[in-house]
N, C-alpha and C positions, 0 to 999 in steps of 0.2 A: 596396260591394265594394272590396276592396283592389286597388291598381293592378296587382300582380303576377298577378292572375287575369283581368284584363280581356281580354287577347288569347288566353287559352287557349280552345280550342274545346270546346263541349258536344257529346258524342256520344250519340246515341240508339241504344242497343244493343237492337234489337228481339228478338234471339235470347234475351237474358237478361231482357227487359222492365225495363230500367233506363236511366236517364240517367247518363252518366259524365263525370267531369272528371279528366284525367290531370295530376297536379301532381308534377313531378320524378320520374316513374315510379311514383307512388303514386296509386291510383284511389279517388276519392270517388264515391259513387253514391247514387241515389234509385230505389228500386223503384217501378214504376207499373203500373196497369191502365188500359186506354184503351177508350173507346167512340167512337161517331161524333161525340159532342158534348162529352165531358168526359174529363179525365185525373185519375184518382185517384192521389195520391201516398201511398205506403204506409209506406215506411221510408227514412230517410236514414242513411248511414254514411260516416265518413271514417276512414282508418287512423290508428293512434296516432301515426305519424310526422307527421301533419298536425294533431294536436291543438293548438288555440289559434292556428292560422294564419289562420283565416277561410275555409278551404276549404269547410266545410259551408254557410256563409252564401252563398258565391259560387256553389256549385252550385244552391242553392235559387233564388237570383236569376236565374241563367241559365236554369234550367228554367221559371220563371214567365214570363220573356220569351218563351221558345220556345212555351209554351202560348198566351200572348196572341197571338203572331204567327200561330198556327195557327187562331185564331178559336174556340177551345174554352174551356170553363170548367174550373176545378180543384176537386177535393174533397180537402182537406188532412187525410187520416186520420193521417198521420205527425205525432206530437206536435211534432217540431222544426219542420216546415213550418208547422203551425198557429201555433206561437209566433212564428215569423218574420213571418207575415202579420199577426198581432195587433200586433206591434211596428212593423210597416210598413204602416199601414192603407190606403195607396194601392193595395195589391194586393187589398183586399177585393172590389173591383168584378169581379175575375176569378173569385171563388168562386161556385160554383153555389148559388143560394138554396135548393136542395133538400138541401144538406149539413146533416146533423142538428145541428151546433153552429154554424151560420151566425150566429145571434144572439149568440154568445159572442165573436165577433171584433170 
């Protein structure tokens, strides 16, 4: 994660069912669905103003840390999150073994 994102707080917006990262007034977010044991990450989006800045990777990393600290597993249905975990295999331990594409990570 780039240094400029380290101190930005991750917000869990339960009303909209998404994790949010405010970067200079622009909101990057990940839609989620949550059960008692797992968090499904559905869709990641960063506004065009943040394109190429690393904001999407930062929100994924912050969200994965949050899920790990909560003691839950993740199901990365979002193609961006799936690709992030595949590129950063240290996060695979957080993925639910019941996730349909688990063996592709």
